[in-house]
N, C-alpha and C positions, 0 to 999 in steps of 0.2 A: 535599506530597512528590511527586516525578514521577521515575520511572525515566526513564533515557536508552534511546532505541530501539537496539537491538542491529541490526546488519547482517542483514538477511534471510535471505541464503543461510547464513551462519554458523550463524545461531540454527536455522535448518531442519536442518542437518546435527548439530547438539548435539542436537536432539530426537530425531533419528532411532536414535542409540545410547544415550540414555539413559533407556532403558525400565526401571524399577525392578524388582529381585530381592530377594531376602532376603539380607540383608549376610552376607558370609562372613568369618571372623576369619582371623588369619595361621595358625592351627593346624589348620585343616579341611581337607579334602581339595579338592587343587589341581583348581579349575574348569578345563574345558579346552574349546576349540573347535576343532576341527580337529588338527592338529599342533602348533599353539602353546599353549604351557603358561604359565600365570600365574608370572611370575617375581618381579613387585614386591607386596611386602605392604601392608597397610594403613599400618602404620607408616612403611614405605619411601616411599609416596605422598605422605604428610604432610611429610616432611625434604624432598623433593623441590619441593613447593610453597613451603615456608616458607624455602628457601635463595633461591627465585628471587622471591618476593613478601612484602611486608611486611602482616602480619594485624593489624590494630586490635586494642589490648587490651580496647576495648568490646566486640568481638564474642566473647563469653565462652561462647556455646553452640554446641556442635559435633555435626554429625551425618553420617555417611558412608553410603554405598550401593554395590553391586556390580552391573555390568549386563553381561551377555553377549549379543550381539545381531550378527548379521550377521559373524561372523568378527572382532567386535572387542570386546574385553574390557577394561572400564573402571571404576576407582574415582571415584566423584563424592564430594565434599567440599565441606561447606557450613557457615560460621561465621555467627552470627547474634548479634543483640543480645538480653539477656533483659528488659532494660525496656521502657518505652513508646516511647523513642526507637528509630526503625528503623534499619537497617542490615544489608548482607550482603556475603560475600565467598564466591563459589563457584568450584570448580576441577575439571577432568577431567584425570585421568591414566591413560595407556596403561598397562594392568596386564602386559602383556609388555614393552614396552619401555621403559617409565617416562617417555615423553615427556609434557611436559604439553599436552594437545589444545586446553584452553579454561580462561578463568578471566573472571569478571564480577564487579564489586562497585559498591556503590553505598551513600549514606549519607544520610538525611533531614536537612533543614536543620531547626532549630529557631526558632520565631520567624516574624516578617515575613520572607519572602524577597524579594530584589530582585536586579536584573540587576549583576554583577560583571564589571568590565573585564578582559579578560584578562591575566594576569600573564606569560604567555610567549608567544611568536610561533608561527605555524604552523610555520617553519621549525626552532624548537627544540623544539617537541612532535615533528617528524619524526624529529629526532635521537635522541630519547628512544625513539620506537618502533622506529626503526632497530637500534639497540642490544639492544633487547628481543628483536626479531625474530632478529638475528645469534646472540645467546646462546642462545634455546630452540631453534632450528630446526637448529643443529649443522652438519653436511654438507650438508643440503638448502638451506642458505642460497645456496651457489654457483650452484643452479637457480632462484632467484627473482628477478624482476625488480619494481622498484618502478613502480606505475600512477600515472600523473600524475592529480590529482582536480580539476576545475574547479568542483565542485559548492559551492553557497554553503554559509556556516557562520551559520546562523539566529542572531538576537540572541534569547535564550531569556531571557523575563522571568520565568520560573517555576524556573529551575534554572541550573546551570553550563554554561559552554560546552565544546563536546567536539570536539577534531579527530578525523578519522577517515581511516585510511591502509592501503592494499593492496598486497600484493606477490602477482604472478603466478607461477606455476610454467612453467618453460620445461625441454622433454626435446628433445634434438637441434636446439637453437635452436628449438624449435615451442612455441608456447603449448598448456598444457593447461587447457582451459577446464574451470570447476568446481573446480578444486585451486588454492588460495590462502591467504594467510596476511592475517588482518585484525588491525588496532590500533585501540582509541580512547585518546586521552589527555587527560587534564583540563587545561584552558586555565588554571584556577586554582592547581592544585597541581604541575602538570608528572608527575603520575604515571599511569601505563598503569591504565585502568580495566576494558579489556576487551581479551581476545586470544583467536585462534581460528585453528586451522590446518585445512584440509581437504586431505587428502593420502592417495591411494590406491594401495596396491602390488599393481599389477598389470603383466603383461607389457607392455610398450611396442613396439608394430610399429614394424619398422626401415622406414627411408626408403629403399626401393628400389623400381625399376620402377612408380614412380606418374606420375602425370599432372601437367603443370604448371598455373599458375594460369590462362594463357590458354586452357588446353583445358577447365579445369573451369568458366570464364566461359560457354565454348561449349556445354558440356553442359547447363549452367543454363539459358540461353537454348532449346536443343532440346528441355528436358523441361518447360520452360512453368513454371517455379516461382514467378512472380508471378503471383496470382489475383485477379481484380476480384471485390470484395465490397461489400455494403451494411453500414454500421457505425453502431452507436448505442452511445454512452457510457453506462456504466452508473450510472443514478441512485442517490441514497444517502439519499432519502427519498421520499414518497408526493407525487405531482405534483398541484400543485393548479391548474394550467393546463388549457387543453384538450390532448387526447392528440395532435393534429396539430401542435402548438407546438414538438415536439421537433425537433432536427435531425439526421436520417440523412444521413451522409457516404458519398461514393463512395470507396472505398480500394483500395488494391492490399496483398495479405498476401503474406508469405513461406510457401510451403508447407514444413512441416517444417524450419523454420528456413533453408530454400534450401540444405541439406546434399547434398553430392556426395561419393561414396565416393571416395578419392583412388587406390585401386587399378583399379577399375573404369570410372571415370567415370559412373557410374548414381547417379540419386538414391537416398540411402540410406533404404530401406524399414524401417520399423518395424513389428513384429508386435504383434500384440494384446498391452497389459500392458506394452509396452517404450517406454521415454522417455530422452531425453539429459539430461544434467544439465551445464549451461553457467554461465558467471558470472551472467549476468542473469536466465535464465528456464530453466523446464523445457518441454521442447517432448513433443508427444504427440498457473462458473456460479450507557325510557318513565316519562313522569312520574306521581306519585301522584294520585289524585282530589282530595285535599286542596288540592295545589298548583293543580290546573287550575281550581278553584272561584275563584281569587283574579284570575284574568284578567290576569295581568303583562303589558304590552305586549311585543311580540316586535319584534326588530331585522329589517330587511330580509335580513340573512344568514341569520338562523334562520327566517323565513319561506319562503326560497327552499330551506332544506334539507328542509323539511317537505314543500314542493311535488316535489321530487325524491324523497324518500322514498314519496311517493304512488304514484308510477309503478314503483315495484319490486314484484317479486312477493311475492307472500305465502309464508311458510314452508311451507304446505301445497302450493302450486304448487312450489316449489324443489325439495321432498321427492319429488313425483311425476316431477319433471325427472331426480332421480338414480333412482329405482326403474326409470326406462324403460330404463336401462343397466347398472345394478348389482343384482344379486339381494341383497337384504335378506332373510336368514333368519328364521324366525318367532320363534327363542329368543334374539334379541338385542333390546335397547331402546336407544330413544334417549337419549344421555346429555348431549349438549351440542348447543346451538344458538348460532350466533353471526352478526350481520350487521355488518360492518367495511368501511372502505376497503382495498383491495387493491394491491400494488404490481404484482403479475402482470397487473393490468387497466390499469395507468399511471392509477392512481387511482380507478378505477370501484369498484363495491361488489360484495360476494359473499355468499352464504348459505354458512357452513360447519356440518356436521353430523359428529358422532360416534355411531356404534352400538357397542355393545359386551356382553358376557358376563362374569359374575364370573371373577376371575382363577383360575388353575389351571389343571388339565388340560383342555383342550378350549376354552380361552379363545379369543375373538374379537373383532376389531376392525375397524371399517370407518369409514374417514374420507372426507368427500368435499367438494368447493367447487363451487358452483354460480353463474355470473354471474346476481347479481339484478336486472340489466334485462332480459337475454335468454333466460335460462333455460338457456344453454350450458353444458353439463358440463364444468368446467376440469380436475376432476382427482378421483381416487379410489384409495385404496389398501385391500386387504384383508389382513388378518393372522390367522391361526390356529396356536396354540400346538402344534397336533396333526398339523400338515400335514408331509409328507415325513420323517417320524419310522421309517417302517419299512425303511429301507436299500433300497428297491428300485431298479432301474435306471431310468434316463430314459425313457418311455415314445414320446418323440418328438425329432428331430432338430433343430437349430437352424434348418435351411430349413424344415422344417414349422411351427417355432414363429413364424418370420418371416412365413409365409403367414397364420398364425391372426392376427398383430399388423395386418397390412395390410388383411387382410377387415374388422377391427374399425375401423380408421380411415376405411375407405371407407362403412362403415356411418353411423357416429357424425357425421363431417366429410367427406361426399361432395365438396364442393369444394375443402376444404384438402388433401384428400388427394392433389389434381393439382396440389399447388404445394409438394410436399416432395420431399427426396431422402435416402435411408439414408446416415448418415455411416457409411462401413464402416471408418473409421480408428478409431473410437471403439466399436465393435460387437465384443466379444469372445466368441470361440466356446468357452463356458464347457463345451460338451458333451463336450470331451476330458477332462476331469477330472470323476470320479463325484462329487467333493465338492462341484460347483455341480448346483443342481436349476431354476434359472430363468435366463432370459437377457433383457437389456434392448436395447430398439433404439431409437434416435435418429434421427428423421427430421427434417430441418433444413429451413426454408422457403427457397425459391426465388421471386425475385421479378424479373421483367425478365430473365429466364433466367441470373441470377447468385445465388450464395447469400447469405442473409441469417442468418448463425449464431445472431443473439441470439434469434430466434424459433424454435421447434421443437415436435414432438409426440414424448413419450417414451413407451414402454409396455414392461410386463414381463409375460412369459409363463413359468409354471410348466411346466416339462419333464416332470413326472409327471401332473400333475392335467390339463393342457391348457387351464388356464383363465388368464385375463388377471388379475394380481394387483394391477398399477398402471398408472395411465393419467396422464399431465400435458399439458395443452394451455397453450403459453406464445405469445399471439399478438396483437399489436397493430395498431390501425389508426393508420396513419402515412403520411405523404407521401414518396415517395421520389424521389431525383434522376435526371433522364434520363441513359442510358447514353451518348448523345451528349456529354455535358459531360466526359466522362473521357478523359484522355489516352491515348494507344496505348501498348500494353505495352512497345514498343522505346522509346520516349521514357523510360518511368518506369525500365527497366532500364538507360539510360544515366546516370539521376540518381543510381539505386542503387549503380551500380558506380563513379561518380566519388567518391562519399562512402565507400562501403564495397566496395572492392575484394575480390575472393575471396582467402581467406585460408587457408593449410595449418595445420589445429590439431588437436590431439587431443582428444576428447570420451570422457566416460566413459557406457557404456550400462547402463543400468538394465533388469532384467527382474523383473516381478511385485515390484516395490519393493526388489530387492537388485541392488546393484552387481556386474555380471557381466565386462566387459571394457572394454579401451581401444581405441576406433577413429581410424583416420586419416583425416580427411576435410577437405573444402574448404567452408567456409562465407564468407558476406558478413562481412567484418571487423566487430568490434564496439567497438572501442577509444574511440571519440568518443561523449561522452554526448549529443549533438545529433543523434544517428541512432536508428532504431529498426526493426523490420519490418513497421511501418504506414506507408504513405505517401498522403498526400491525391492521389486520383485526377485532380483538377482543378488543384491549384497544384504538386504535386510535392514538397510540405513533408512531412519526416518528422513523426509524430503520437506523441503519448504515448497512456497506455492512456484517458484522457478526450477523446481527439480534438484535443487541443489543439497547435498548432505548437511542436515542441520548439526551434526557432530563437527562439521569443518566450518561452522559459523564462528566469528569471534566472541569471546567471552571476556568478561573484566578478569584482571589478574589483580590479586592481592599480593604483593611481594614481601617474603619475610626475611630478606637480609639487606633493608635499605634504612633501617632505624639509624637516625643520627648523622645519616650521610648529608653533605652540603647541598645536594640535588635532591632531597627527599620529598619534596612537595611536587617537584616536576617529574621524578620518578612516578609516583603514585596516580598523578594525572594522566600520563601515559598508559599506565596499567589500566587504568578505568576505562581507557579509550579500545582496550583490547590489543595494544601494541605490545611487542618486545615480549612476548609470552615463549620464546623458544625453548627456555629452561624451565617451564613450569611455573612453580612459586619462588622460584630464585630469579633475581635481576643481573647478579653479578656485576656489580656497579665499577670494579677496579678492571675487569676485563677490557682489553682493546676491542672497539666496535668494528666490526667488518662492513664491508662495501654494501653486501647485499640486506643486512639488518637496517643499516642507517637510510639508504635509499628505500627501502620497503615502507618504512615508517613515514618517511616523507610523502612518498606516493599514495599511500594508503589515506593520509589526512587530507591530502587534497582531491583526490578520486573517488573516496568510498573504500569500503573493504576489499583488499586485492592481498589477503593473507595467504590465498592458497596460490598466488603465483609462483612458479619455479625461479628460483634464484637468477637463472640466466635471462628470464623474463623480465624480472625486476631491473636489470641491469640495462635491457634495451628498451624498456618504458622510459627509465630515466634519461637515456640519450636521445629519446623522440621528445621528452619534455624540454631539452636543452640544458639540463642540469650538469650534464658531463659530456666531454667532446671526444674522449677517448675511450676505447674498449676497456674495462676493468675485469678483473677476476672477482668473482661473488666473495671469495674469501679474503681479498685484499684488506688489508688495514687502512682506515681511514687517517689521514694524518691532518694537522691542523690547516695546512694549507689546503689541501683537497677539501675540507670541510668548509673553510672559508669559501672557496669556489662555487661550490654547490648552493650554499645558503644563499650568496649574493644574487645567483641566476635565479634561484627558486622565488627570491623576493622581487626579481625583476630589475634589478640595480646594476646590471653588468656593463652598460653603457657609461654609467658614472664611474664604476671600477675603471674604466679603460681610459680615463682621463689622466695619464701618468703625470703630468706636469704638476698636478694637485697633489700627489702623493710622492715626490721625490726624497722628501726629508724623513720620511716614516719608515722605520724598521730596516736598519742597515742588515740584518742577516735575511731579509727577503729580496729575491732578485726585482728591480725596477718593474718589469711588466707585471708581476705579481702583486705589489704594493696597495694597488687600489683594493682588491678583494681583503688583503689583511686588514688595511686601514679602515675599511667600512665595517666589516666583522667586528672589530673592537670597538670601533667609534659608537656602534648601536648597542653595545653590550652584550653581544651574541658570544663572542670568545675573549678570553683574558690575555694581557700581554704584560711583559716585564719591564717597564721603562721602554726601549728603543728595540728590545728583543721580542719577536713574535715566537721563535723556536718553531719554523714551518714544518720540520721533520717529525717533530714529536706527536706520536699515536694518541689519538683521541680514545679515551675511555668510555665506556658505555654511559656512566654518570655525566662526563664532560658533555657528552652527546646530547643527554636528556634536558641538562640546562641549555644548551645551545637552541637546540629545537624549540622550546618554550620561549625564549626571548626572541627567536626569530618570528614566531607567530605574534608575539605581543607590538612588533614593530609596524606589523600592516601587511597584508598580504596584496601582490600586485601582479603576481606570475599569472 
């Protein structure tokens, strides 16, 4: 069972207003936010949802809740199954207007699940989505514009295929960023499985006395909103290679999204705690004695680990390193000690310690981490349950707190303190509110005169006790490209505006987490999925969040030469998944398939996008997967015999294929030792045969391959 991923922005918005509060019945006191009164009862909300969507009879368990948050009053309705089989239908209804704000449904699949060829086309699904949007949005529909989507539709081996569609809100002919309608439709049932509307009711600024796009571009250039930085893609797991093997990239980034106020022509300055909500981003990180006696031989890797550990600080030395900078009161005891590999050191090891007192009044906790090789203090945090509970005013200002923070950094890291710059955009002046009694300063690393925001020193100062309550060092030893390798800002701006010209748009301004007002601004347009706010400073390519070129990302392919082909449906699905695009808009169905093209498709579907792998690496990966046993030339033509072997191994059925006695009477034109593969491939409907003839040396065409791949996925994936 696997739920489909909901679109990120709609989900974020749903979570914003779905904070639970006690359920209110229809006869209770009317909840109120501002001047808006709850007009929709629970019964009415139920009727609204059931009039527009079919609730499966299997969903017999029903619960509801009511939330009142940020001027939004919402009924949340949930239907679930009562037995072991999973399923859910949830909906949110505006308790003032009666508008359906979102729905989401899923149902578990019993037994062995396999791929299902879509029963409806993307265009048919779009018509279903369009009708749903038109019905549910009412008068708002006239302000919506369909957004073309060239994103791939992956072949999901573990669940059904889902089509996704979005509509953008427009006001005065201008896009309203962050306000949109999203719909998902099942490719097998043709039913809407998810719907969400984000629509904020604020005064819309009039389009009067504003600058034009050309002027906005000039102001952008004058304000130098393109900033040269060093960029390192985030790692998802501890590194096993040397630290300096990671690739630091020179990039240009958009400061504050490149936003220009449409009335003043000045860069839009956001105060502390403010951010803009747009379509695609928010703008604003020992063995026992018994075992030892048996003297078991150690592997070279194990011996290496022992040797490396021998170079590390003892825990006593590490504790001394902590106490050099952190006061450890006599009434606390050491509760935990750990030595482990830590991501913050890009694979290095740290000692981690926790001191504490018994819970209750006056409880204290101190956590710290030390570089196990160098003794460098990486972080510490101090918590006391009795701190700042007397309601006294702050003893120092933010400026005085900053002095304390900087003095500490200069003492503990004299060299690094000369290589950082305070990020004033992210430093909130909490002193303005008596509610806050501490302030955090974030000093970002500067290398060769430009920012490397992936590294920083963060420090928190208590405004009443004047003490440092937390410290965090994030600093890696890396090789950085020379600035001489970067294009000039003027050249990058030319590339940026050619792909993303300045566009007049409405944006929603959030302040302290709450939507406040709509602003009219100019921003580089974001209509294309092949652009971003991150540009490779050496090549001018737009990059994704992993630092990969967006132009190399897979896109859906619409083939113009497959009409009437017996495998037209199968080829279409593979094209939507971004596969077999080596000939552009042509699929070339009658051309023989090469080993690299066949195995690339198979590997991509199983492991995610690998379209950029060199052909030789594709062959290597396939061998690692066990799909092939011998080295193949990437250009080798795949025969039916080879195809049957690869697919049977892909499906995890090789042991069955090896049971030769089962297949001795099948296909007299196939060697006995290969008949298991041929019999399984034909018996499962993956490949075709003619009576007792398999024709093992017959080349597979690209159309034959498309048909075979889809049939294989439909049998159930076991590899």
